[in-house]
N, C-alpha and C positions, 0 to 999 in steps of 0.2 A: 032245280035238281029234284029228281024223283026221290021218293022215300027209300027205295032200294039203293040208289046212289049215295044218299046221305048215310044210311046205315053202314054201307061198305067203307066209305071214307072215314067215318068215325071209328069203326073197328080197326082200321089200318092205323089211325092216329094213336089209338090206345096201345096197339101192338108195338109201335115204334117207341113210345114212351116207356112201356114196360121193359123193353129190351135194352134201353139205354141206361148206362150207369150214371150219366150226368144229365142235367136239365138241357133241353134242346130249345133253340130259338125258333120262332115262328117261321122264319125263312128257311132254316134247316129242315124243318118238318115239311114245308111246302115242296122242297126239292126232292124229298123222299116219297112223296105221294104219287099215285098213278094219275095220269092226265084225265081231264074231263072229256068224255067221248059223247058226241051228239050228232044228230042229223042236221045238215045245213042245206038250205034251198038255194044257195049261191050257185051261179053258173060256172062252167068250166073256165070261162074267160077270167073270172074273178079268183079262181082257186088253182086249177090244174095248169093253165096256160100262162101263168105269171112266172117271170124269171126268179123272183124271190117272194116267199110268203112272209108274213109278219113273224116276229120272234115268238116262239112258243106255240106255233100252229103247224099241224101236220095233217095232210090229207091221207086218210086210211083207205078209203074206197071212193071210186069215181063211178057215178051212175048217170052221167050226162045231165039229167035234170035235178039231181040232188047228190049230196056227198056225205060220207061219214068222216068227221074230222075230230081231231084230238087237240085240246088246248092244254098247255102246261099249267100246272097249279101255281097259284100266286099266294101271297099273304093276305091280300084284300081284294075286293072287287068281285067280278062275275065268277071267276074260278078260285076265289080266295078260300082259305081254310080258317081264317081268324074267327068267323062267326061260329064255326063248328067247334073250335077250341073253347070258345066262351060257353057254348051249350054244354059241353062235357064238364067244364068247370062248375056250371050251375048245378049239375047232377052230382057233384062231389067226386068225380072220377079222376080229375086232374086238377093241378093248381099252378098258379104262377109263382115264380121264385126269382131271386137274383143270383146271377152266376158270376163270381169273381169281380164284383162291382162293375160289371159291364152294363151299358145302357141297352135297352130293348126288352122285349118280353120273352121270358124263358118259361118252359113248361116241364112239369114232372108228374109222373103217375102218382095218384093219391088213393086209388080205389082198393078193393079187396085183392088179396094175393091171387095171381092167376096160375 
């Protein structure tokens, strides 16, 4: 992920948490985030000419020898937001919390008033 992508994603995470009156789960935040867009050198046979693409993958542009694709955000992994949430937590901008005794990680805004 480029620095610009990282900054945009983290700004969006903070905005979502600021706007929410309750703590949000990592999965809820991932669903609200824009997809990860990047160039793919996969052929049309692998992307455009398939009857079904993998879940969370969308071809935005086809250029024969390369494609612009969008991956749905996830909690962990290549398109995951968890590492970004941890970085914001380390900066003191957000914090983990418990919500109604539910299992899972929930996040709440902790930074200066916006």
